[in-house]
C-alpha positions as CSV (number, residue, x, y, z in Angstrom):
1,X,0.4,0.0,-0.2
2,X,2.9,2.4,1.0
3,X,4.6,1.7,-2.5
4,X,1.3,2.6,-4.4
5,X,0.9,5.6,-2.8
6,X,4.1,6.7,-3.4
7,X,4.2,6.3,-7.0
8,X,0.8,8.2,-7.6
9,X,2.6,11.3,-6.9
10,X,5.3,11.4,-9.5
11,X,2.9,9.7,-11.9
12,X,1.2,13.0,-11.7
13,X,4.3,15.3,-11.9
14,X,5.2,13.7,-15.1
15,X,1.9,14.7,-16.8
16,X,2.0,18.2,-15.5
17,X,5.7,18.8,-17.7
18,X,4.2,17.3,-21.1
19,X,1.3,19.9,-20.8
20,X,3.8,22.6,-20.1
21,X,5.8,21.3,-23.1
22,X,3.1,21.4,-25.6
23,X,1.6,24.1,-24.6
24,X,5.0,26.4,-24.7
25,X,5.5,24.5,-28.5
26,X,1.9,25.7,-29.4
27,X,3.1,29.1,-27.9
28,X,6.1,28.8,-30.1
29,X,4.2,28.4,-33.4
30,X,1.4,30.8,-32.6
31,X,4.0,33.2,-32.2
32,X,5.9,32.2,-35.2
33,X,2.9,32.7,-37.3
34,X,2.3,35.8,-36.1
35,X,5.8,37.4,-37.0
36,X,4.9,36.2,-40.0
37,X,2.0,38.1,-40.6
38,X,3.3,41.2,-38.5
39,X,6.3,40.6,-41.6
40,X,4.4,40.3,-44.4
41,X,2.4,43.3,-43.1
42,X,5.8,45.4,-42.6
43,X,6.5,44.9,-46.5
44,X,3.3,45.6,-47.9
45,X,3.7,48.8,-46.0
46,X,7.6,49.2,-47.1
47,X,5.8,48.4,-50.5
48,X,3.0,51.2,-50.3
49,X,5.6,53.8,-49.0
50,X,8.3,52.9,-51.5
51,X,6.0,53.1,-54.7
52,X,3.8,56.5,-53.1
53,X,7.7,58.0,-52.9
54,X,8.1,56.7,-56.8
55,X,5.2,58.4,-58.0
56,X,6.3,61.9,-56.3
57,X,9.7,61.8,-57.7
58,X,7.6,60.8,-61.3
59,X,5.4,63.7,-61.2
60,X,7.7,66.0,-60.0
61,X,10.3,65.5,-62.9
62,X,7.7,65.1,-65.5
63,X,6.2,69.0,-64.1
64,X,9.7,69.6,-64.4
65,X,10.4,68.8,-68.1
66,X,7.5,70.0,-69.7
67,X,8.1,73.6,-67.7
68,X,11.6,73.3,-69.0
69,X,11.4,70.9,-72.4
70,X,13.8,73.1,-74.5
71,X,16.4,73.2,-72.2
72,X,16.1,69.3,-71.3
73,X,16.0,69.1,-75.0
74,X,18.9,70.9,-75.8
75,X,20.8,68.6,-73.6
76,X,20.3,65.3,-74.4
77,X,20.8,63.4,-77.5
78,X,20.0,59.9,-79.0
79,X,23.1,58.5,-77.3
80,X,23.2,60.4,-73.8
81,X,20.3,61.5,-71.9
82,X,19.7,64.6,-69.8
83,X,20.3,63.7,-66.1
84,X,18.0,65.2,-64.0
85,X,18.4,64.4,-59.6
86,X,16.2,65.1,-56.9
87,X,17.9,67.6,-55.8
88,X,17.8,69.4,-58.8
89,X,13.9,69.1,-58.3
90,X,13.7,70.0,-54.6
91,X,15.5,73.3,-55.6
92,X,13.6,74.1,-58.3
93,X,10.6,73.9,-55.7
94,X,9.1,70.5,-57.6
95,X,9.5,69.0,-54.7
96,X,8.9,69.9,-50.7
97,X,12.4,71.5,-49.4
98,X,12.0,68.3,-46.8
99,X,11.3,65.7,-49.3
100,X,14.4,62.9,-48.7
101,X,16.6,61.6,-51.5
102,X,16.2,57.9,-50.7
103,X,13.1,55.6,-50.6
104,X,12.3,53.4,-47.6
105,X,14.9,50.7,-49.4
106,X,17.6,53.2,-49.4
107,X,18.1,53.8,-53.1
108,X,18.2,57.4,-54.8
109,X,16.9,58.8,-57.8
110,X,17.9,59.9,-61.3
111,X,16.0,61.2,-63.9
112,X,17.5,60.0,-67.5
113,X,15.9,61.8,-70.1
114,X,16.9,60.7,-74.0
115,X,16.3,62.4,-77.0
116,X,14.9,59.5,-79.3
117,X,13.3,62.3,-82.3
118,X,14.2,66.0,-82.6
119,X,10.8,67.6,-80.5
120,X,10.6,63.8,-78.7
121,X,12.1,62.7,-75.4
122,X,12.2,59.0,-73.9
123,X,12.7,59.3,-70.1
124,X,13.1,56.9,-67.2
125,X,13.0,57.6,-63.6
126,X,15.5,54.7,-61.6
127,X,15.9,53.7,-58.4
128,X,20.0,53.2,-57.6
129,X,22.1,52.0,-54.7
130,X,20.5,50.6,-51.6
131,X,19.4,47.4,-50.6
132,X,17.8,45.5,-53.8
133,X,14.6,44.7,-53.4
134,X,13.0,41.1,-53.6
135,X,11.1,40.1,-57.4
136,X,7.8,40.1,-55.9
137,X,8.3,43.4,-53.9
138,X,9.6,45.2,-56.7
139,X,7.0,43.6,-59.1
140,X,4.4,44.5,-56.1
141,X,5.8,48.7,-56.0
142,X,5.6,48.5,-59.6
143,X,1.8,47.7,-59.9
144,X,1.1,50.6,-57.2
145,X,2.7,53.0,-59.3
146,X,0.0,51.9,-61.8
147,X,1.0,51.6,-65.8
148,X,4.2,54.0,-65.9
149,X,5.5,51.5,-62.8
150,X,8.2,48.8,-63.5
151,X,10.9,47.2,-62.4
152,X,14.6,45.5,-63.5
153,X,13.9,41.8,-62.9
154,X,16.9,39.4,-62.2
155,X,15.9,37.5,-65.4
156,X,16.9,40.6,-67.3
157,X,19.3,43.5,-65.9
158,X,20.0,45.1,-69.4
159,X,15.8,45.8,-69.8
160,X,13.7,47.9,-67.8
161,X,10.3,45.8,-67.4
162,X,6.6,47.6,-67.1
163,X,4.1,46.1,-64.7
164,X,2.1,43.3,-65.7
165,X,4.7,43.2,-69.0
166,X,2.8,46.8,-70.4
167,X,6.2,48.0,-71.9
168,X,9.8,47.1,-71.7
169,X,12.8,49.2,-72.2
170,X,16.5,48.9,-73.2
171,X,18.7,50.4,-70.3
172,X,21.9,50.4,-72.8
173,X,21.2,54.2,-74.2
174,X,20.9,55.2,-70.4
175,X,24.5,54.5,-69.5
176,X,24.0,50.8,-68.5
177,X,21.8,49.1,-65.7
178,X,21.3,50.3,-62.2
179,X,21.5,46.4,-61.3
180,X,18.2,43.6,-60.4
181,X,15.8,44.8,-57.4
182,X,15.8,48.9,-58.6
183,X,12.8,50.5,-59.8
184,X,11.7,52.6,-62.6
185,X,9.3,54.4,-64.1
186,X,9.2,55.2,-68.0
187,X,7.6,58.8,-68.9
188,X,7.7,59.7,-72.6
189,X,7.4,63.1,-74.0
190,X,6.8,65.1,-77.5
191,X,6.5,68.8,-77.8
192,X,6.2,69.1,-74.2
193,X,3.7,66.8,-73.7
194,X,3.5,64.1,-71.6
195,X,2.5,60.9,-73.2
196,X,2.6,58.0,-70.4
197,X,-0.5,56.0,-71.4
198,X,0.5,52.8,-71.4
199,X,-1.5,49.1,-73.1
200,X,-1.7,46.5,-70.7
201,X,-1.7,42.9,-72.0
202,X,-4.3,41.7,-69.1
203,X,-7.2,43.1,-67.9
204,X,-7.3,45.3,-64.6
205,X,-10.6,44.5,-62.3
206,X,-12.1,48.4,-62.7
207,X,-10.0,50.1,-64.9
208,X,-10.6,49.3,-69.0
209,X,-8.9,52.0,-70.3
210,X,-5.9,50.8,-69.3
211,X,-6.6,48.2,-72.0
212,X,-8.0,50.4,-74.8
213,X,-6.1,52.6,-77.4
214,X,-6.5,56.6,-77.8
215,X,-5.0,56.6,-81.1
216,X,-3.8,54.8,-84.2
217,X,-1.5,51.9,-83.8
218,X,1.2,51.3,-86.1
219,X,2.4,47.8,-86.5
220,X,5.9,48.5,-88.4
221,X,5.0,45.5,-90.6
222,X,4.7,43.3,-88.2
223,X,1.9,41.0,-88.0
224,X,-1.6,39.8,-85.8
225,X,-1.7,36.6,-84.9
226,X,-4.2,34.2,-83.3
227,X,-7.2,36.9,-83.2
228,X,-10.5,35.8,-82.7
229,X,-13.2,38.2,-83.6
230,X,-12.1,41.5,-85.0
231,X,-14.9,44.3,-84.7
232,X,-14.0,47.8,-86.6
233,X,-16.5,50.4,-86.7
234,X,-14.9,52.4,-89.2
235,X,-12.7,50.8,-92.1
236,X,-10.2,48.4,-91.9
237,X,-7.2,48.5,-94.8
238,X,-5.3,45.3,-95.1
239,X,-2.0,45.6,-97.3
240,X,-1.1,42.1,-96.8
241,X,-2.8,38.7,-95.5
242,X,-5.6,38.3,-92.6
243,X,-5.7,34.6,-91.3
244,X,-9.3,35.2,-89.5
245,X,-10.4,32.0,-87.0
246,X,-14.0,34.0,-85.9
247,X,-15.5,36.9,-87.8
248,X,-14.3,39.8,-89.6
249,X,-16.7,43.0,-88.9
250,X,-16.5,46.3,-90.5
251,X,-17.8,49.7,-91.8
252,X,-15.6,49.5,-95.1
253,X,-12.8,46.8,-95.6
254,X,-10.3,47.3,-98.3
255,X,-7.6,44.3,-99.1
256,X,-4.3,44.6,-101.3
257,X,-3.9,40.9,-99.9
258,X,-5.4,37.7,-99.4
259,X,-8.3,37.7,-96.6
260,X,-9.1,34.1,-95.2
261,X,-12.0,33.9,-92.5
262,X,-13.3,30.3,-91.3
263,X,-16.2,32.8,-89.3
264,X,-18.3,35.5,-90.9
265,X,-17.5,38.7,-92.8
266,X,-19.5,41.2,-92.3
267,X,-19.3,45.0,-94.1
268,X,-21.8,47.7,-93.4
269,X,-20.1,49.7,-96.5
270,X,-17.9,48.5,-99.0
271,X,-15.5,45.4,-99.2
272,X,-12.7,46.4,-101.7
273,X,-10.1,43.4,-102.0
274,X,-7.2,43.7,-104.7
275,X,-6.6,39.8,-104.5
276,X,-8.6,36.8,-104.1
277,X,-11.5,36.4,-102.1
278,X,-12.4,32.4,-101.2
279,X,-15.3,31.1,-99.9
280,X,-16.5,27.6,-98.9
281,X,-20.3,28.6,-98.9
282,X,-22.7,30.5,-100.6
283,X,-22.2,34.1,-102.0
284,X,-25.2,36.5,-101.5
285,X,-26.0,40.1,-102.6
286,X,-28.9,43.0,-102.2
287,X,-27.7,44.7,-105.5
288,X,-25.3,43.9,-108.7
289,X,-22.3,41.4,-108.9
290,X,-20.6,43.4,-110.8
291,X,-17.8,42.2,-113.5
292,X,-15.1,44.8,-114.0
293,X,-12.3,45.2,-117.3
294,X,-12.2,41.2,-118.9
295,X,-13.6,39.6,-115.7
296,X,-17.0,37.2,-116.1
297,X,-18.7,34.1,-114.2
298,X,-16.3,31.0,-114.4
299,X,-17.5,27.7,-113.9
300,X,-14.4,26.7,-112.7
301,X,-15.3,22.5,-112.2
302,X,-16.8,22.4,-115.7
303,X,-14.7,24.7,-118.0
304,X,-17.5,27.8,-118.6
305,X,-19.1,30.7,-117.9
306,X,-20.5,33.9,-119.2
307,X,-18.3,37.5,-120.5
308,X,-18.3,40.4,-122.1
309,X,-15.6,41.3,-124.5
310,X,-17.5,44.1,-126.4
311,X,-20.2,46.0,-125.7
312,X,-22.5,44.5,-128.1
313,X,-23.0,40.4,-126.9
314,X,-23.3,38.5,-123.6
315,X,-21.1,35.4,-124.9
316,X,-20.7,32.1,-123.7
317,X,-17.3,31.1,-122.3
318,X,-14.9,28.4,-124.6
319,X,-18.4,28.3,-126.1
320,X,-20.4,26.2,-124.4
321,X,-23.9,25.2,-125.3
322,X,-26.8,26.6,-123.1
323,X,-30.0,24.1,-122.0
324,X,-33.1,25.7,-121.0
325,X,-36.4,23.3,-120.7
326,X,-37.9,26.8,-120.5
327,X,-38.7,29.3,-122.8
328,X,-36.2,31.9,-124.5
329,X,-37.1,34.9,-126.0
330,X,-35.2,37.5,-127.7
331,X,-36.3,40.6,-130.4
332,X,-34.1,38.7,-133.0
333,X,-32.9,35.2,-132.9
334,X,-30.0,34.6,-135.2
335,X,-28.4,31.0,-136.4
336,X,-24.8,31.2,-138.4
337,X,-24.9,27.2,-138.8
338,X,-27.9,24.9,-139.0
339,X,-31.4,25.4,-137.0
340,X,-33.3,22.5,-135.7
341,X,-36.5,21.9,-134.4
342,X,-37.6,19.1,-132.4
343,X,-41.3,19.4,-132.8
344,X,-43.1,22.4,-135.1
345,X,-42.2,25.5,-136.4
346,X,-44.7,28.1,-135.5
347,X,-44.9,31.0,-137.9
348,X,-47.4,33.4,-135.7
349,X,-46.6,36.5,-138.1
350,X,-49.4,36.0,-141.5
351,X,-48.5,38.1,-145.1
352,X,-51.1,37.9,-147.9
353,X,-50.1,36.8,-151.4
354,X,-48.5,38.9,-154.2
355,X,-48.4,41.6,-151.3
356,X,-44.7,43.2,-151.7
357,X,-41.3,41.5,-149.1
358,X,-38.1,41.8,-148.5
359,X,-35.5,40.4,-148.6
360,X,-36.1,37.1,-150.7
361,X,-36.1,34.0,-148.9
362,X,-38.6,34.8,-145.8
363,X,-40.8,32.2,-144.9
364,X,-44.4,33.2,-143.5
365,X,-47.9,31.8,-143.7
366,X,-51.3,33.3,-145.3
367,X,-54.8,33.7,-143.4
368,X,-55.5,30.1,-143.7
369,X,-52.1,29.1,-142.7
370,X,-51.0,28.1,-146.5
371,X,-46.9,28.8,-145.9
372,X,-45.6,32.0,-148.2
373,X,-42.0,32.5,-149.2
374,X,-40.8,35.4,-150.5
375,X,-39.8,35.3,-153.7
376,X,-38.9,38.1,-156.2
377,X,-39.9,40.9,-154.1
378,X,-43.4,39.3,-153.6
379,X,-45.2,36.8,-151.4
380,X,-45.7,33.6,-153.2
381,X,-47.3,30.4,-152.4
382,X,-44.8,27.9,-151.5
383,X,-44.6,24.6,-154.0
384,X,-46.5,23.8,-157.2
385,X,-50.6,23.3,-158.0
386,X,-53.4,24.1,-161.0
387,X,-53.2,27.8,-161.8
388,X,-56.3,29.5,-161.5
389,X,-57.5,31.1,-164.9
390,X,-60.1,33.5,-166.4
391,X,-60.6,33.8,-169.7
392,X,-61.6,37.9,-170.8
393,X,-63.0,38.8,-174.2
394,X,-61.9,41.7,-176.4
395,X,-63.9,43.2,-179.2
396,X,-61.9,43.8,-182.2
397,X,-62.1,47.7,-184.1
398,X,-60.6,48.4,-187.2
399,X,-58.8,46.5,-190.0
400,X,-55.4,45.7,-188.6
401,X,-55.9,47.6,-185.7
402,X,-53.9,46.7,-182.8
403,X,-55.2,46.3,-178.8
404,X,-53.1,46.3,-175.8
405,X,-54.7,44.9,-172.5
406,X,-53.5,44.0,-169.0
407,X,-54.9,41.4,-166.5
408,X,-56.4,42.8,-163.7
409,X,-54.5,43.6,-161.0
410,X,-53.4,40.5,-158.7
411,X,-52.6,38.1,-161.4
412,X,-48.9,37.3,-162.1
413,X,-46.9,39.3,-163.6
414,X,-46.2,36.7,-166.2
415,X,-47.3,37.3,-170.0
416,X,-47.7,35.9,-173.1
417,X,-44.5,38.4,-174.6
418,X,-41.7,39.6,-173.3
419,X,-43.0,43.4,-173.0
420,X,-44.5,42.0,-170.2
421,X,-47.9,43.1,-171.7
422,X,-51.4,41.3,-172.9
423,X,-51.6,42.4,-176.6
424,X,-53.7,41.1,-179.6
425,X,-53.0,42.1,-183.0
426,X,-53.9,41.2,-186.6
427,X,-51.2,40.8,-189.0
428,X,-52.1,38.2,-191.6
429,X,-51.9,39.5,-194.9
430,X,-55.1,40.2,-196.7
431,X,-57.1,39.5,-193.6
432,X,-59.6,41.8,-192.7
433,X,-60.7,42.3,-189.5
434,X,-64.5,43.9,-188.4
435,X,-66.3,45.3,-186.4
436,X,-67.6,42.1,-184.9
437,X,-64.3,40.2,-184.2
438,X,-63.1,39.5,-181.2
439,X,-59.4,37.8,-179.6
440,X,-59.6,35.9,-176.1
441,X,-57.2,36.5,-172.9
442,X,-56.4,34.4,-170.1
443,X,-55.4,35.6,-167.1
444,X,-54.1,32.7,-164.4
445,X,-52.8,33.0,-160.8
446,X,-50.2,30.2,-159.9
């Protein structure tokens, strides 16, 4: 019994020590977590301070250059920039008198204005010396500065990179690099006006203006690749080849090259293409299909089509045949070869026998349907037949008289004598013709 009572307190003391050790471990872990949170908070505050410090310097530098543009422009060249310091900005009143030369990382500043054209400056605000900023912190600071903010990455210390990759600038013309972990802000000036609206590659929540162009963009003969839908409220001009996987919508479209679209092409204005147009579907128009110069309509699979080579004739290309199960109408139908009729030849025009006609060779019919042909300038029945003759009696006159007599109108002009007139005469020697003699004349229709 005594042994059991003595061992119990020792067991209780051991359990209390374990609890204390666990509690201490939890306290240490909690303290470490809180410490990390505190350090991250301090980093964010330091980054915020550095971004605000950089923004103040950039604003002051921009105003200084605008106010003293010609002086700065005259001190810069295309190979050596004009140098502006914090002291200069303080002494001229662009920065407060007590403004610090250093940011929260102990880095100082230089403003470098490089001449890129006769009236244009390309300006960088860069930090030097001090403590190198960690890559993620440098990215965070550049983002806080905005579109003009940037940093020098450990991946390439010869280039200043804008936040979100919005811009990049080689540091070679600015007398080298200040090293990784330093900050940069880009300012551009043209005729004394600051130009620092940079286009972001990625969407920034709440700031669509960062993805919007405010002027025309010159691609410098470079390509635009992998575009989906292209919407243009104005005109679309393409001098090269455009390959589009989606739709193309424009006011008017002008193409000197080729346009290949897997989607639709919609133009509210005109579509001018100096190259070829190829479509795998159908083509519709609410107006005319117009062929200019010597073009026409060509059916490539069968090698035929329609074209015009003069103002007078619409021609079949490669002399293809024209086939229709319907009706063809024309003011005049001319065949330079044989004319074949598979059923009947219907003559709707009528003519009167013996009436005048021209030219010879015409075919017609009379009111009863008998065919007529134009022969010797008058309509005549086609084919032979029994002539219709009428006898006319002509009374005589004096002895040896001669009488000229013609058939009535409507009879054939063909007569018995070569003169075309119908005569009777007395020419027999010794024949006496009295008052009651006569002659009979036959007039015939053939």
